[in-house]
N, C-alpha and C positions, 0 to 999 in steps of 0.2 A: 644292388641287383634288382630290387623291387621296381625301381624306375625303368630299368631296361625291359622288364617283363611287361609292365603297363604300356610302355611305348610300343613294344612288339605286338601286344594284343590290339592296340589301337590301329596299327598299320595293317594287321591281318584282317580286321573287320572292315576297314576302309577299302582294302584291295578286293575283298570278297564282294562287298556291295557294288563297287565300281565294275567288277567283272559281270555280276548278274545284270546290271543295268546295260552294260555294253552288249552283252549277248542278246538281251531283249530287243535293243535298238536295231542290231544287225538283222535279227530274225524277222521282226515286224517290218523293217525297211525293205528287206528282200521280198516279203509277201506283198507289200504295197506296190513296190516297183513292178512286180509281175502281174498282179491282178488289176491295179488301177492305171497302169501304164504311165506312171509319173516319171518323166524324163529329166526334169530340172532337179539337180542334186540339192539345191538349197530348199526348194519346196518340199522335196522328199524328206530331208532332214528335219524341217520344221514340223511337218505333219506327223512324222514318226515320233519325235520327241514329245509333241503335244499329246498324241494318243497314249504313249507309254506312261506319261505322267498322269493322265486322266484314268487309265486302266489301273495303275498302281494305287491311286487314291480311292477309286470305287471298290476295289477288291480288299482294301485295308492294309496293303503292304506299307504305305507311308506311315500309318499309325503304328504298326508293328515295329517298323524300323526305328522309329523314334524311341520306343521302349528299350531296344537292345543296342542302339547305335552308340559307338564310342564317341562320335563327334557331338552328340546331343547331351552328353553328361558333363 
């Protein structure tokens, strides 16, 4: 039973992290598309992913996530 618990905890953490990143990308992508008028979806995706990663690193979310992340342990 312990293995199932650890495995479920791992999947819950990964799904939570993926959901937070996905919501952030959608929100910032929407803002960039409307404010900067970026029409090319590949450029929009690149700029959005680049900025999200940069913002998360500057704010300290990446460092915090590595402390609590199931995938980093």
